[in-house]
N, C-alpha and C positions, 0 to 999 in steps of 0.2 A: 730117808725111808719121812717123815713130817708128822712135827709133831700136832700132836690134838692140843696143845694148847693154845691161848688166846690173846694175849695184850689185851691191857684194858681199855681200849681207844680201843683198840679189835674187835673184842668182847661187848664196846654201846653197842659200833657200829654193828652191829653180828643182832642186839637187840630195837635198834635206834632209839639209841640216850645218849646223853654225853660221860662222859668216859667222871667229871668230875658225882656225876648221877651213884652209879654203881660205885662208886667212892666214901661217897655219902651210906648207901647202902650198908655199904661191909663193916663203915663203922656205929653203925644205931643198931645193929640187926637186922630193921625193918624188914628181909629176906630173908629166904634162909638161903643163898644162889655162895656155894661150894666153894672157899679164894682160895688156891696152891701159891704159898707163896717163897718166892722165889731170888732168895735173895731177898733188896729190896721192895721189887715187882711182883705186886698182884699180877697173878695167869692164873686162867680161868679153860676148865678144860671148855669144848666142846660139847659131849653126853648132856655136864653137868648144864647149862643152856640149853637145848634142846628139852631138858626133865624141865626147868625152869618158868620154860614156852609149856607145854602143856600142861602144869598144872596152874597153871591161871591163866587158861584158852576157858569159859563161861560160851554154853551155852545159852548162858542167861540170866536176866539177875538172878544171885541169889549162888547159883551150881556153879561148881565146877563140871566142867565135862565127862571121869568119873561118876557124877550124881554126885561129890563132896557135900560140902560147903564151908570153903575156903574163910 
């Protein structure tokens, strides 16, 4: 069975950012992207990454795809 948990490096690649960016988002609370801590490692669920992308998808300036202001 393949795990749906991504390493920070793999999650960053999936999102198109650097691993350091994800670490900064987590430590500052800039975005509410859930992190699963496994020992000292930060892991990211595929479903959380997909939800993050959906929540940050904009049809035009000022509105999300769901019509809510971010």
